[in-house]
N, C-alpha and C positions, 0 to 999 in steps of 0.2 A: 694811743703805748699803754700795755694790760701794766697791768700793777700787782704781784702777788705776794700773797698775804700767805706762809708759809701761820701753823695753829700746831702748838706739842698739847699733849694733852694724856693720859693712862683713863678709858675708862668706865674703874673707881671711885672718881673725884666728881663732888659736888657740885664743889667751883669751873671747878671741868667744863659740864656735863653745862648747866646751866650760864655759863661764858659762851659755850658754843654752840648755844641753840642764840642767847644775843648777840653773834657774832655774824651768823648765817644771816638771821633778820637785819640787820644793819648795809652788808652787800650787798643781799639782794637789789638793796633799793639803785646800784648804783652800774655800773656801766663798763664794762675793762680790766677789770679785778677779776684774778682769782684764787679763789680758795686751797689750797694747798693741806691737805689736815693731813697732818705726821705722827701715828699711836705708835708712844712707847710706850718699852715696857720696863718692867724692875728684877733684878739679874736678883735674882735668890742669896748669893756671899757676898751684895754691900744693903741688906735691908728687904721693908717688907715696906716700909716708904717713902717717900719723892722729900722729905728731910732727910731720912737717910742714905737714900739713895746720893744726893750731896751732900753729906758727910755731919749732917747736928743730928734734931730729934727731932719733934713735934710734942711739945709742953702741954700739961697730961689738960688742963682747961681743954684742952682743941678743937680736941669731939665734940663736946656739949654745945660750945658757939657755935658751931660746923649748923649745927643741925639748931641754932634757934636763926645764926641769921639766915643761911637760907630758904625757911624755912619767905620770912618777907622777902626777902628775893622774888623766890616763885608767886608768892601771892601776889607780889608788885607789880609782874608784865605776865602773870599769867601762865606760864610754867608747869607743864602740869609732872605736879614731887611725890615718891612717898620713900620717906629718910628711913629703910633695913633702922630697925630696933634698937640700943645699945645692947652690946655685947656681941651682936653677930658679926660686925669682922673678927674676933678676937676667935671664933668657929668654926669662918672661913679659915680664914689666918692654919688653922690648923690642919685641912686639906689641904692650901698650898702646900705643904715642907714636903708633902708627899710623894705631890703633881709629878709629873712629869714635864714640864713646864715649868717656865720659870710665873714668876704676877705679872696679869699684862699679857705673858705671847702669845697669850694661844684665838685672844680676839687681834689683835692686832695684826698673826698673822694672818688671818679671816683676811682682814678687810686686804694685806695686801695681794694677797691671791685674788679680790674681786678683782672682774672685771674694770678697768677705768669707770665708766657706763653704770659700773651697778658701786661703788668706792662709794657717797654722796650718803643714801636707801641708807644701805650698810653700818655708816656710823653713826645715825643718823635709829639705824637700829637698834641698835650695839649699846645706849649712851639710856631707850630707853629701858629695853630693861636690864637694866643697872639701878632706872634709877625711877620709871613708874611704876616696873612689877615686882621690882625689887628681888630683885634672880642675881646668878652671883657667873659673872660675865666671862669667869677663869676656867668654869664648866665648861663642858662638850658639849651638854644640850643647848645653854645656852645658848650658844651658837649656834647651833642649826637653829632655832626661836631663832633667830634676829637677823636669818644668809633668809628664811621664806619667811618672813617679811618687811626684806628684801625684793623678794619674785628673785632666787636663789636659788637653788638645788642643794640641797644642805649637804649632801652625802657630800658629792664633785667636792661642794667645796672646803670641804675637807681636807679631800684626801690633795689635792689643791693646797692646802696651807700646808700641809705633814711638805709639803719639797723646796728643793733646799732655798729659791730664788724666793718665798717671802722672806725667810728667816733669817734671808743676807739683809731685803728693810728694815726688816724688824729693827738690826744691828747697824745697823743704819740710817739711821733716829734717833736710835742714841746717841749714837756720836755728833751728830748734830748737836742734839737737845743738851750734848756738851759742850761741843767747841760754843757756838753760843756763847755762856758763860749763863744761859737759860739758866732760871732761880726759883719753879719751880712748877709747879700746872693749875691752870691753863700758864701756857705760856708765847705769846704772835709775836711775828717776828715779820716789820716787812719795812720795805728799803735802810734793811740794815740796823737797822732800830727795838731795842725789847717792850714787848707790854706787857708784862708780866702782873694777874690781877683777874677777877673777870666783869673787875666795876673800870678794864683800860677801851673796852668798847667804842668809847667814843672818842676815842683818843684818832685809833688805830684807824673809823671810821672818816673821821676829821680830812686825815694825810692821805691819801688813799680818792678821797676825791679834790683833795691840791694838787694830789698826782697826776690821776687821771686823764 
C-alpha cells in the first residue's frame, strides 16, 4: 500500500524550507511512501503574506523571532541556510507589486511545468536559491538558475511555465490548500490529517510507518 503525503508550501518561507528538507530526509527512510509537493502562490489582491492570504496578519515580532528560531533549527539539523538581511523583504515587495506575476506564482509555475522526473530536483533548487544563495525566486533569472541546477533547459522551462497548464496547476494547488483549511506553510496532509509547521515531521513519519 502506498501512502501519499501532500506538502503545501511557498519557497520564500524559512519554515517551509526547513520543514521540507526534514520531511524529505524522514520519508527517505520509508518504503511505500509518495511525497507530492504542492507549491502555492499568494494572489496580489489578498496581500503578500500567507497570514494575509488566510485573513489575518503577522505580528511585528515574528520576523526577528523567525530569524532566531530558524538559525537554531538549521544548526541543529545541519541544514545550510543564509537568512536575508532585515529589510530585504520590503525591497523585494516593491518589485513584486509591479511584476506581471503574483507572489510565488513564477516558481510554482516552473515547478508544475517541469517533467515529473525533474520536479524534486527543481523544488530543492528553488529552496536552495532562496535560503542558501539569498536570491528572489520571484525573479526569472533565479528560476533559470534553479532550472540549470536541476538539469533543465532554462529557456524551455520558462516558455513551458507560461503555458495555460502550469497556471491551472498553481490555481488548483491553492484551491486545495484552502479547501483543506490549511493554517499556513508548511502544511502536510496525510490520510486526511493536517500537520502544520516544521516541527510536525515526526508525527507524519509515524503515521506513514504505521500505515505503509
